N, C-alpha and C positions, 0 to 999 in steps of 0.2 A: 460214297457220297454222290448223289445225283447232280445233274447239271444245274438244276434250279437252285439247290442249296449252295453249290459251288459258285454260281453266278452272284448270289447274295453276298457270300463271303468275300469274293474278289471285288465286288462293288464297294464293300466297306473298307477293304484294303486300299482301294483306289481313292476313296473319300479321305481316309487318313493321310495317304501320301499327298493328295491334292491340297489338303489343308496345311499339312506341315511344310511341304515344298512351297505352296503359295504364300504362306506367312513369312517364309524366309526369302522368297523370290521378290516380293514387293519392295522391301527395304533395299535389296540389291539393285533392282531396276531404278529406284529413286536415287540411289547413290551414283549409278552410271549415267543416267539420262536426265535426272532432275524432275521436279514436280510438274513443270509445264509440258515437257516431252511425254511424261507418263500420262498426264491428262489428255494430251493429243492422241496418244495410242489408244486410250480407253474411249475417247470420243469417236474416232474413226471405226473402232471395233464395234461400238454401239450402232453406228449407221449400217455397217456391213451385216450386222446380226439380222437386220430385216430381210436380207436376201436369203439367209439360211432357212427361212420358213417358206420359201417359194417352191418347195416341193409340193405345196398345196395339199398336204396331208396324204400324199401318195404312200409314204413309208408305212404309216399306221394301217392304211387300207391293204397294202400288200401283205403285211404280217397277218392281218385278220383273215383275209380270203385264202391266202396260201396255206395258213394253218388249218383252215376249215377243210380244204381239199386234201391236205395231208392226213387229217384225222379220219377222213372218209376213204383214204387210200386211192384217190382219183389222180393218177399221175398225169393224165392228159390235161385235167383242169389246172394242175400245178404249173405245167409247162405253158399253158395258154395265158394264165394270169400274169406270168412273168413277161411274156412277149408283149401283151397289151400295155403293161406297166412301163416297160422299157421305152416304148414310144412316147408315153406321157412324160417320162423323165427328160427325154430329148426336147420336148416342146417347152417345158418349164425352164430348162437350162438356157434356151435361146431367149425366152422372155426375161429371165434374170439379167442376161447380158444387155438386152435392149434398155430395160429400166435402169440398170446400173450406168449405162452410157449417158442417159438423160440426166441422172442425178449428178454425174461427174461434171457436166456442163454448168451446173448451178452451185457448185461448192464455193466458188469465189463470192457469189452474191450472198449466200447464207452466212458465211463466217468472216466477211471482210471487216466487220466492226469489232470482232472479238479476237482476231488473230493477226500476227505480224505477217509480212510478206513471206519470210522464210518458213513460217509455220504452215502457211497456205500451200506453198510448193511441196513441202514434205507430206502434207495431208493428202494432196492429190495423187502423189506417187504411191502412197500407202493404200489409198482407196483402190487404185487400179490393181495392185498386187493382190489384195485381199478379195477383190471381185473375181479375179482369176481363180483364187483358192476356192471360193464358193461355187464357181461354175463346175470345176472338176469334181467337187464333192457332190453336188446335186446330180450330175450325170451318172454317178456310180452308187447312189444311195440304195439302189435295189439289192446290191450284194450284201450290205449290212442288214437289210430287212430279212433276207433269206437266212442268213446265219442266225439271226434272232429267232425266226420262226422254227428253225431246227433245234433251238435251245442249246446251241453250242457256245455257252457263256464263257467257258474256260478260254477259248480262243479270242472271243470278242472282248472280254474284259482284260485278258492278258495283253492284248495290243494297247489298250488304254493305259495299263500299268507301264508298259514300255514307253509310251508317249510322255507320261507324267515324269518319268525319270530322265528321259533323253532331252526333252525340250529345254528345261532350265540350264542343264549342263552346256548344251550347245549355244544357248543364248548368251550365257556368261562369257564363253570363249570368244564369241563374235563381238560382244560389246567391248571387250578389251581393246579391240582394234577399231571398231566402228560404233561408238556409243550414241546411237540414234534409235528412235522409235521404229524407223523403217527396217532396221536390222532385226528387231524382234519379230516383225511381221514376216520377213524373209525366211527366218528359221522355222516359223510356224508352217509356212507353205511347203517347205522342203519335207518336213516330217509328215505332213498330211498326204503328200504324194506317195511316200513310202507305205503308209498305212493302207491307202486305197489299193495299191498294187498287191499287198498282202491279202486283203479281203477278196479281191477278184480271183487270185490264185487258189485260195482256200475253197471258194464256191465251185470252181470248175474241176479241180484236181482232187479235192477231199470229199466234198459233198456230191460231186458228179451231177450237178444240176443241168437241166436242159431248158433252153429258152426257145420255144417253138410255137408259132401261131397256128391254132387248129380251127377255131370257129369264132363267130361273133355272137355274144349273148346279151341282148338288149336289157333284160332284167338284171343280170349281173352288173352290167355297165352302170345302170342307174343306181343300184345299191352301192357300188364301188364309189361312184361320183358323190353320192350323198354323204358317205362317211368321210371321204377325202376332203371335201370342201368344208365340212363341219370341223374337222381337226385343224384344217388350215386357218379357219376363222378364229378358233381358240388360240392357235399359235400366234396369230397376228396380234391379238389382244394381249397375250403374254408379253410380246415385245413392247407394247405400249406400257405395260406395268414395269418391265425390267430395264428397258433401254431408252424410252422416250424422255424420261426425266433427265438423263444425262445429256441428251441432245438439247433439250430446252435450256438447261444450265449452261451448256456450251455457247448457245446463242446469246443469252441474256447476261451471263456472268463471266464467261471465259474459261480457259482450261484449268485454272487453279481450283475453281468450284467443282469442276468435273472430277478432279483428282480426289477431293474430299468425299464426294458421293461414291466414287469408285471403291474407296476403302470399305464403306458400308456395304456396297454391292458385293464385294468379294466375300464378306462375312455371311450375308444372307443367302448368297448362292450356294455356299458350302453347307449352310443350314438346310436348304432345299434338297441338296444331294443326299443328306442323311435319310430322307424319307423315300426318295425315288429309287434308292438302292434296292429296296424290297419290292415295291410295286412295279418297278421297271422290268422285272423278269417274269411277271405273272400274266402278261397279255396272252401268250400262247395257251397257258393252262386255263385261264378264264374262257378263252374262245372255245376250247374243247368242251368245257362244261355246258356252254350255251349251245354249241353245235349238237351235242348229244341230248339236249332238252332236259337236263336234270333240274330238280326243283329249285325255285328261287331262294329257298331257305338255305341251301348250300352256299349260294353267293353271299347271302346276308351274314352267315356265320364267318365266312372268309373275310368279309368287309370289317367285321368287328374284331376278329382275331388279329388281323394285320394292323388295324388301327390302334389297338392297345399297345402292341410292340413298338409302333412308330411313336406313340405318345410318350412311352417310357423314355425313349432316347431323346426326343425333341424337347421334352420338358426339362431334362437335365441340362441340355445346352442353353435353352432359353433362360432358365433361372440362373444358371452359371454366368451368362453374359450380363444379366441385370445386376448381379452382385459384383462381378470382377471386370466387366467390359470396359469401363472408363479407364482403368489402370492398364488393361491389356492393350488398348489402342495407343496409349501414350508410350508404352514400352516398345510396341511393334512398329508404329508408323512415325512416332515422334510428335513434336508440337505442331499446331496448326490444323490438326484433324479432329478436334474435340467434338464437332457437330456430328461426326460419323457415329458416335455412341447413340445419340437420340434418333438419328435416321434409322439405324439398325433396329432399335427397339420398336419404333413406330411401325416397321414393316414386318418383323418376325412374329410379333404377337398375333395379329389377325391372320397372318399367313399360315400359322399353325393349324387353323381350322381346315384349310384345304389340304395341307400336307398329311395330316393323319387320316384323311379320307381319299387319298389319291389312287387307291386301288379301285375306287369308284369310276375313275376315268377308263381303266381297262374294261370294267363291266359295261360302261356305255359304248365303248368301241366294239366290244364283242357282240352286243345286242343291236348295234347300228342305231343307237339312240343319242348320238352326239349332237344333234341339231339344236336341242334346247340349250345346252351349255354354250354353243356358239352364239345363239341369240342373246342370252343373258350377258355373256362376256362382251359382246359388241356394245350393249347398252352401258355397262359399267366402265368399259374402256373409253368410251366417249366422255363419260362423266369424269374419269380420271384425267383425261386430257384437258377438259374444260376447267377443272379445278387446279391442275398442276401449273398451267401457264400463269394465272394471276398470283397464286401462292408462291410460285418459284421466283417471280419478279420481286415480290415484297419480302419473302422470308427465306429465299435461297433453297438449299437442299432440304431443310426441315419442312418447308412448305410443300415441296414436291412429295415428300414422304407421307405427309398428312393426307394429301389427295389420294395417294395409292392405298393407304390404310382404309379410308372411307369406302373406296371402290371395292376392295377385297371383302370387307365385312358384308356389304350388300350382296355381292355376287357369290363369293365362295361360302359365306356363312348362311345367309337367309335363303336366297333363291335356290341354290343347289341342294340344300338339305330338304327343302320342300319337295323338289323333284325326285330325289332319291326315295323319299317316303311315299309320295302319292302316285308316282308313275312307274318307278322301278320296283316298288314294294319292298325295299330294304327296311330292316327294323331299326330306324333311326332313333326312336325313343330309347330302346335298349342300349344303343351305341352311346348316346350322351349320358345316360344314367351311369354306365360303367366308367366313362371318362370323368364324370363328376366325382365318383368315388375315388378314383386315382388322384384327382386334383386336390383332395383334402391332404393327402400325404405330401404332394408336391408343394402345396402352400406352406405347410409346417416346415419343410426343409428349406424353403426360400427365406422364411423369417429367421430361422436358426443361422443359416449361412450369411445373411445380410448383417445380423447383429455380430456374428463372429468376425466378419471382415472389418467392421467398425472398431471392435475391441482390439484386434491385432493389426491395426493400421501401420503400414511400413512401405517404404520405397524400394526395399530389397527384393531383387529378382528371386532369390532363394526362398524367401518367406512367401512371396506371391505364389510361386509354384506349389509350395507346401500347403497353402490355404486352398488352392484349387483341388489338389489331390484329396485333402481332408474333406472338402465339401462333396466331392464325387463319391467317396466312401460312405459318408452319411446318407447321401441320396440313394445310392444303390441298396444299402442296408434297409432303409425305410421302405423303399418300393418292394423289395423282396419279401419282407415280413408282413407288411400291412396292405399291399395292393395286388400282388400277383396271385393268380388262382393256383390251385394245387397242380393243375396240368402244366401251367407255365413254369412253376418251380421245378417240376420234373424235367421239362425240356432244358432248363438252364443247367441243372445238375448233370443231366445226360450229356449235354454238350461239353461240359468240363471233363466228364469221364472219358469221352471219346478223344479229346485233346490229350489227356493224361496217358491214355493207352498208346496213342501214336508216338508220344515223346519217349515213353519208357519201352 
């Protein structure tokens, strides 16, 4: 099994672990620290998340150009791009600390009307700890980029698996003695330091990388800067989509409203991970296709092929949540989180357009055509912010979700599809024709599942799990026989055969 397939397999293992552990983890956190402390933890985490994007797109640029030199077997270019990048990471780390220090001074002013004195003190302590966490992460991101460029996904994803298992275990042990949001942040920081040391060791002693400055290339620098800043701009707007709503709610409604929105956030972020598991390992491969100047038809076929597989999976989860989501949230989080159902639906449905096309992001990065996405995302990000503030004040979390949904439909749906078709020359018409054909089967399964859930209504956990499993079987059967191509059916059967052979 090659590293790319292994990376996808481990990514899905991590997604399953993340979902299972996360859904068990949240009720445990709520039990130990309560709804307000959990909301505080999520609120400060949302603020700090802005600093995680302050690598200014350097990581994507490093992967793109390092992979290019690697494909051309230019060792001097590989060493040189790492040396130039490392200086850039040092600058952005200092910048993050300066901006973070300024933000720290204004925390009292921002949250004095929605937090108690004790909450403010803990929030400030947590902010400083997580800012330190972000600083050491930014300064060492180059090593993660190098491992990704070498496609050593077993090591990279293996560390993530270890983190997923280790973090909740250590958090629960610590919370038994110190049940505060700060304790959760402290455990996170400790584990992150361990992962960073592991990645640095792997790069120098396993990959034997060298970081050495050889020359200054103005053309390379401008191309590097263009891609890096474009990726940064998109990452910034992503934070507007995924984190600003929680900050707005924290200011206008308090930590309890943030806690409700965070429940929805956990669900749709796991939903997003289902898609990025595949596309996330394809940037080096796409970069090689572009570097070798292969026909754009090859990229178009890859775009459609991966999009179909992503849609099969995402449509199962989306329709399943529409049918069973309300009862799931009640079982999982308890009473008081009912709005999380509608917040989740409002976001995941339009978000699906972007997720089934996110291999396109790797194509844009490989072609150094990310600028348009950055401009469009800036416009819709401003729109999201302008809509979320008044809608959040009057309608709470649901209002914020409506604002985000409108922005995503305009940006991810209309603008990006036009650009893919007209500028990148991907076959978008064929893509949507194939998605529409699959959607007929998906729609029938949704109706059958919804009616079945109404007929067999029950509060029993056993019956609930049985209904979810029954719907999954109905969906998979329908997709296999009525939507999959012969080639896709062959891949599915071949995959089962390989698993059977290894087991036996």
